[in-house]
C-alpha positions in Angstrom: -0.1 0.1 -0.1 1.0 3.7 0.0 2.3 4.9 3.5 1.2 8.2 4.5 2.3 8.3 8.2 3.8 11.4 9.1 7.7 11.7 10.3 7.6 15.3 11.9 10.8 16.2 12.2 12.3 15.7 8.9 9.0 16.6 7.1 9.5 20.5 9.0 13.6 19.8 7.8 12.2 18.7 4.3 10.0 22.1 3.8 12.5 24.4 5.1 14.9 23.3 2.4 12.3 23.2 -0.1 11.4 27.1 1.2 15.4 27.7 0.5 15.5 25.9 -3.1 12.1 27.8 -3.9 10.7 24.5 -4.6 6.9 24.2 -5.3 5.6 20.8 -5.4 2.2 19.9 -7.8 -0.7 18.5 -6.6 -2.0 15.8 -8.5 -5.1 17.3 -9.7 -3.0 20.0 -11.2 -1.2 17.5 -13.7 -5.2 16.3 -14.3 -6.1 19.5 -14.6 -3.2 22.1 -15.3 -5.9 25.0 -15.6 -5.9 25.0 -11.7 -2.2 25.7 -11.9 -1.5 29.6 -10.5 -1.1 32.2 -13.4 2.4 33.4 -11.7 3.7 29.7 -12.7 2.4 29.9 -15.9 3.7 32.6 -16.6 7.6 32.2 -15.0 6.8 28.4 -17.6 7.4 30.8 -21.0 10.8 30.9 -20.2 11.7 27.3 -19.5 12.6 24.7 -21.8 10.7 21.4 -21.8 13.5 19.3 -20.7 15.3 22.3 -18.3 16.3 20.9 -15.0 14.1 23.3 -13.2 11.8 22.7 -10.6 8.9 25.0 -12.5 9.2 21.7 -14.8 7.3 19.5 -12.0 4.2 21.2 -13.6 4.7 19.9 -17.0 4.6 16.5 -15.3 1.1 15.9 -17.5 -0.5 14.9 -20.6 -1.8 18.2 -21.6 1.8 20.2 -22.2 1.8 22.5 -25.8 4.0 20.5 -27.6 6.8 22.8 -28.1 10.6 22.0 -26.9 10.5 25.6 -25.1 8.1 28.1 -23.5 5.1 26.0 -23.7 1.8 26.3 -21.8 -0.8 23.9 -21.7 -3.9 22.8 -23.4 -5.8 19.6 -24.7 -4.7 16.3 -24.1 -1.3 15.4 -26.5 -2.8 12.6 -28.7 -2.6 10.7 -32.6 -5.3 8.5 -34.2 -4.2 6.1 -36.7 -6.2 6.2 -39.5 -7.5 2.9 -41.6 -5.2 3.3 -44.3 -2.5 2.3 -41.8 -4.1 -0.1 -39.4 -6.6 -1.7 -42.0 -9.4 -2.0 -39.5 -12.5 -0.1 -39.4 -12.3 0.8 -35.0 -10.2 4.0 -34.2 -7.3 3.2 -32.5 -6.3 6.3 -30.5 -3.0 7.1 -28.7 -2.1 9.6 -26.3 1.4 10.5 -26.6 4.4 10.7 -24.3 7.0 12.9 -26.4 5.8 16.1 -24.7 6.6 15.1 -21.3 10.0 16.2 -19.4 12.2 13.5 -20.6 10.4 12.6 -23.4 8.3 9.8 -21.5 5.3 9.8 -19.2 7.4 7.6 -16.9 8.4 11.1 -15.2 4.8 11.2 -14.1 5.8 7.7 -12.1 8.5 8.6 -10.6 6.9 11.6 -9.2 4.2 9.2 -7.9 6.6 7.2 -5.9 9.0 10.0 -4.5 7.2 12.7 -3.6 4.7 10.9 -0.9 7.9 10.0 0.4 9.2 13.7 0.7 5.9 15.2 1.9 5.5 12.9 4.7 9.3 13.1 5.7 9.8 9.5 5.5 13.0 10.7 3.0 15.8 12.8 4.0 17.0 14.3 0.7 20.6 15.7 2.2 21.4 12.7 3.3 19.4 9.7 1.3 19.8 8.4 -2.4 17.0 7.8 -4.4 18.0 4.4 -6.9 15.6 4.1 -9.3 16.0 0.4 -11.0 14.4 -0.1 -14.4 14.8 -1.2 -18.3 15.3 2.6 -19.4 12.5 5.6 -19.1 11.4 5.0 -15.3 15.4 5.3 -14.5 15.5 8.9 -16.7 12.3 10.1 -14.8 13.8 9.4 -11.5 17.1 10.8 -12.2 15.2 13.9 -13.5 12.2 14.5 -10.6 15.3 13.9 -8.5 17.4 16.5 -9.8 14.3 19.1 -9.7 13.6 18.3 -5.9 17.1 18.8 -5.4 17.6 14.4 -4.4 20.8 12.6 -5.0 19.8 9.9 -7.5 21.3 6.2 -8.9 19.7 4.7 -11.9 20.1 1.5 -12.4 19.1 0.0 -16.1 20.5 -3.2 -18.4 24.0 -2.5 -20.4 22.1 -3.1 -24.0 19.4 -0.5 -23.3 19.9 2.4 -26.1 22.7 4.6 -26.4 20.7 7.5 -26.2 19.5 6.6 -22.6 22.8 5.9 -21.4 24.1 9.3 -22.6 21.2 11.5 -21.0 21.7 9.9 -17.7 25.6 10.6 -17.8 24.6 14.2 -17.8 21.7 14.1 -15.1 22.0 10.7 -12.9 24.8 11.3 -9.6 25.5 7.4 -10.9 24.5 5.4 -13.5 24.8 1.6 -12.7 24.6 -0.4 -15.9 23.5 -4.6 -15.0 23.7 -7.3 -17.2 21.5 -8.5 -20.2 18.7 -6.3 -21.8 15.2 -5.9 -21.9 14.2 -8.7 -20.1 17.1 -9.3 -17.6 14.8 -7.4 -14.6 16.2 -10.0 -11.9 19.6 -8.8 -12.5 18.3 -5.0 -12.0 16.6 -6.5 -8.6 19.9 -8.2 -7.7 21.6 -5.2 -7.9 19.8 -3.1 -5.0 20.2 -6.1 -2.9 23.5 -5.1 -3.0 23.2 -1.5 -2.7 21.1 -2.0 0.3 23.3 -4.4 2.0 26.8 -2.6 0.8 25.6 1.1 1.0 23.9 3.4 3.8 21.1 6.1 3.3 19.8 4.5 0.0 16.1 4.4 -1.0 15.1 2.2 -3.5 12.0 3.0 -5.7 11.0 0.2 -7.9 9.0 0.7 -9.8 7.2 -3.1 -10.4 6.1 -2.4 -6.5 5.4 1.1 -5.9 1.8 1.6 -5.9 2.4 5.6 -6.1 3.5 4.5 -9.8 -0.2 2.8 -10.2 -1.6 5.7 -8.2 0.0 8.3 -10.9 -1.4 6.8 -14.0 -4.7 5.6 -12.9 -5.7 9.3 -11.7 -3.6 10.8 -14.8 -3.4 8.9 -17.7 -6.5 7.6 -16.8 -8.5 11.0 -16.8 -6.4 12.3 -19.9 -7.6 9.1 -22.0 -11.7 9.7 -20.9 -11.2 13.5 -21.5 -9.8 12.5 -25.1 -12.6 10.4 -25.6 -15.4 12.6 -24.2 -14.3 15.5 -26.1 -13.7 13.8 -29.7 -15.3 10.5 -29.7 -18.8 10.2 -27.9 -21.1 10.6 -31.1 -22.1 7.2 -31.5 -19.2 5.3 -30.3 -18.4 3.2 -28.0 -15.2 2.9 -25.5 -13.9 -0.6 -26.4 -10.7 -1.2 -24.9 -7.7 -0.3 -23.4 -4.3 -1.6 -24.6 -0.9 -1.5 -23.1 2.6 -3.1 -22.8 2.3 -4.6 -19.3 6.3 -3.2 -18.1 5.6 -2.1 -14.7 2.2 -2.3 -15.1 1.7 1.1 -14.0 0.1 2.4 -17.7 -2.6 -0.3 -16.6 -3.9 1.3 -14.0 -5.7 3.8 -16.4 -7.7 0.8 -17.8 -8.8 0.3 -14.0 -9.9 3.6 -13.7 -11.5 3.7 -17.4 -13.1 0.8 -16.5 -15.2 2.4 -14.0 -16.4 5.2 -16.1 -17.2 2.7 -19.2 -17.8 -0.9 -17.7 -18.2 -2.6 -21.2 -14.7 -2.1 -22.1 -12.1 -4.7 -22.3 -8.1 -4.3 -20.7 -5.3 -5.8 -22.9 -2.0 -6.4 -21.4 0.5 -6.7 -24.3 4.2 -8.2 -23.6 6.4 -9.5 -26.4 6.2 -12.7 -28.3 9.8 -14.1 -27.2 9.1 -13.6 -23.4 5.5 -15.0 -23.1 5.2 -14.8 -19.3 1.8 -14.0 -18.9 0.5 -15.7 -22.1 2.9 -19.1 -21.5 4.4 -18.7 -18.1 7.4 -18.3 -20.6 10.8 -16.5 -20.6 13.5 -15.1 -23.4 14.9 -11.7 -24.6 13.7 -9.3 -26.7 14.1 -6.1 -28.5 10.9 -4.1 -27.4 12.7 -1.8 -25.0 11.4 -0.4 -21.6 8.3 -3.2 -20.6 10.6 -5.5 -19.0 9.7 -9.0 -18.5 9.7 -12.6 -17.0 7.8 -11.9 -13.7 4.5 -10.5 -13.1 4.7 -6.8 -11.1 3.4 -6.5 -7.7 1.1 -3.7 -8.8 -0.7 -5.4 -11.8 -4.2 -5.6 -10.7 -4.3 -9.2 -12.8 -8.2 -9.8 -11.9 -9.3 -6.8 -13.8 -6.8 -7.7 -17.0 -9.5 -9.0 -19.3 -6.8 -10.2 -22.6 -3.2 -11.0 -23.0 -1.6 -10.1 -26.2 2.0 -11.4 -27.5 3.8 -9.4 -30.4 6.6 -10.4 -32.4 9.6 -8.1 -31.2 10.8 -8.0 -35.2 7.5 -6.7 -36.3 8.4 -3.7 -34.1 11.8 -3.3 -35.5 11.0 -3.4 -39.3 7.9 -1.0 -38.3 10.3 1.8 -37.0 11.7 1.8 -40.6 8.9 2.2 -42.4 7.5 4.7 -40.4 10.4 6.5 -40.4 12.5 6.1 -43.6 12.0 7.8 -47.0 11.0 4.6 -48.8 8.5 3.8 -45.9 6.7 7.2 -45.8 6.6 7.3 -49.5 5.0 4.1 -49.6 2.7 4.9 -46.9 1.3 7.8 -48.7 0.4 6.1 -51.8 -1.4 4.0 -49.7 -3.4 7.2 -48.5 -2.2 8.3 -45.4 -1.8 12.1 -45.2 1.4 13.6 -45.2 0.7 15.7 -42.0 0.0 12.2 -40.3 3.2 10.6 -41.8 4.9 13.5 -40.4 3.9 12.4 -36.9 4.8 8.9 -36.5 7.9 9.5 -35.3 6.2 9.8 -32.0 5.5 6.3 -31.8 9.1 4.4 -30.0 9.4 1.1 -30.3 6.9 0.0 -27.7 4.3 2.3 -28.9 4.4 0.6 -32.1 4.0 -2.8 -29.7 0.9 -1.3 -28.3 0.0 -0.2 -32.2 -0.1 -3.8 -33.3 -1.6 -5.7 -30.2 -4.5 -2.9 -30.8 -5.2 -3.7 -34.3 -4.9 -7.4 -32.7 -7.6 -6.5 -30.6 -10.0 -5.0 -32.9 -9.7 -8.1 -35.5 -10.3 -10.5 -32.3 -13.1 -8.8 -31.0 -14.2 -8.1 -34.5 -14.7 -4.2 -34.0 -16.9 -1.5 -35.9 -16.0 1.7 -37.0 -18.3 2.9 -33.9 -15.7 1.1 -31.7 -12.5 3.1 -30.0 -9.5 1.5 -28.6 -7.1 3.6 -26.7 -3.3 3.1 -26.1 -0.2 5.4 -25.1 3.1 6.1 -26.7 5.0 5.8 -24.0 8.0 7.4 -26.0 9.1 8.7 -29.3 11.7 7.7 -31.6 13.7 10.5 -30.1 14.9 8.0 -28.0 15.9 5.1 -30.4 17.6 7.0 -33.4 20.9 4.5 -32.5 18.6 1.7 -33.3 17.5 2.8 -36.5 21.2 3.3 -37.6 22.2 -0.1 -36.3 19.2 -1.5 -38.6 20.5 0.3 -41.3 24.0 -1.4 -40.7 22.7 -4.9 -40.6 20.0 -4.7 -43.1 20.5 -1.6 -45.6 18.2 1.0 -46.4 14.5 0.5 -46.4 13.9 -0.2 -49.9 10.2 0.5 -51.5 10.2 -3.7 -52.2 10.9 -3.7 -47.9 8.0 -1.3 -47.5 5.4 -3.5 -49.4 6.4 -6.5 -47.3 6.6 -4.9 -44.0 2.9 -2.8 -44.8 1.1 -6.0 -45.5 3.2 -8.4 -43.4 2.5 -6.2 -39.9 -0.2 -4.2 -40.5 -2.8 -5.4 -43.0 -1.3 -9.5 -42.2 -1.9 -8.9 -38.3 -3.5 -11.6 -37.2 -5.2 -12.9 -33.7 -2.5 -15.4 -33.1 -0.6 -15.2 -30.4 -3.6 -13.8 -27.8 -5.4 -15.4 -25.2 -9.2 -14.1 -23.4 -9.0 -14.4 -19.7 -11.0 -17.1 -18.2 -11.0 -16.7 -14.1 -8.3 -19.5 -13.9 -6.0 -17.5 -16.6 -5.9 -14.7 -14.6 -5.1 -16.8 -11.2 -2.5 -18.3 -13.2 -1.2 -15.4 -13.8 -1.7 -13.3 -10.6 0.2 -16.7 -8.9 3.2 -16.0 -10.8 3.5 -13.1 -8.2 4.4 -15.7 -5.6 7.9 -16.6 -6.9 9.2 -13.0 -7.3 7.5 -11.3 -4.8 7.2 -13.5 -1.6 10.2 -16.1 -2.3 12.7 -13.9 -3.7 11.2 -10.0 -2.6 10.1 -10.6 1.1 6.4 -9.4 0.3 3.7 -11.2 2.5 1.8 -13.9 1.4 -1.4 -12.8 3.2 -1.4 -9.5 0.9 -0.7 -11.4 -2.3 -3.9 -13.2 -1.4 -5.9 -9.7 -0.8 -4.8 -8.7 -4.0 -6.7 -11.3 -5.3 -10.1 -12.2 -3.0 -10.4 -8.5 -1.9 -10.6 -7.6 -5.4 -11.7 -4.5 -6.3 -11.9 -3.0 -2.7 -8.0 -3.9 -2.0 -7.0 -1.6 -5.5 -9.5 0.7 -5.0 -7.8 1.8 -1.6 -4.7 2.7 -3.0 -6.4 4.8 -5.5 -8.4 7.0 -2.9 -4.9 8.0 -1.8 -5.2 11.0 -4.5 -7.0 13.0 -2.1 -4.6 12.7 0.7 -1.9 13.3 -1.1 -2.9 16.2 -2.6 -3.7 17.4 1.0 -0.2 17.1 2.1 1.0 18.4 -0.9 -0.5 21.8 0.2 0.3 21.8 3.5 3.8 21.4 2.7 3.7 23.9 -0.3 2.4 26.5 2.5 
């Protein structure tokens, strides 16, 4: 759960330090609705770059940033609708775009949800403790960024095979960067490094996105609220909200689906993973190239009992589609198929995991035989801004994309996406997946088996109690700021 017990002495010290440094912390409600941000702060943001290491950018942790690299204010939720010329289906596929968060990824919001409750209760001492951010990519980047804005020391941990762009940026932002063995699916190695740090260093505070319910709570309210806003402002006429689709990853983003189900009980939540590592689908394991989604375990914060579908995507489809979407021959062919020049110019908003989510949405729509009245939502966690080195590697390995390559990828990976490697979950399918938590979290990480059972048997009360902490957190933030 989320512990909001107050440590009065340290809390007073944290308040004094924030006052000296000019740090004001935004409420979660202000991230949902930036119109409630005080006008004087909005004025100061006009001179602040989107990625600047300035505490003001805490207020830019929202889906509603003006899409500009500097001086932006706030507007509507940033999203992209994929046309049938690209998807080959009648259903509407709509994705929130993470590029316009500071750091270029929505993961920065989840790190805020983990660190700030500790700071405003006095459970974290920023003058002594170091915030440790274990991750397969964007979470540790977001953690290093939020730590810097809150004047905290940070340690970023991520696998050595992640993209070069991640390491280059972290080297300038995090206090320390630790590369662990392996790639995207080597999550246990990250946990092992955290245990090593705890045993060998003092004043370490680990914020593990796979178990921190601040991650769940932030996405439940902020991402869930943003999706609801897009649907109600753009798609309600003669439309059905039929699905929310997201890679499992830390399962934080899937919490948005829990919120949306309370608004639209008929929708289905689909959790996605790499076919090369089909943990939910087959209790499987393996390595893959869909950066940022983690694998080989079920996150502690995944509300499995509320998940309806599991979809596995071949990572080679994602790697080929980043070429189709971003190389000249691919763009030219998509234009021939009827995609607009404006839309093609926005395809770089989808990073590798975003393309995996897109493929999953197509499979989801085909499986449930959705029509033009149906809307399926997903998220683009980050953009190709973080993967340009992967395109260079693919060109070196496979040569430049040719027209015949573009034709093949368009028909194989988009028009030809099928309903294979999918499972519509029964009650006991869900329980099988939930039970996998035992081996990671109870046996390896020391969690209480009673709480594991509570997640399952006290559904939805257990999860509702977490989501309900938002108002108390916002109250504590207001008191801290005052």
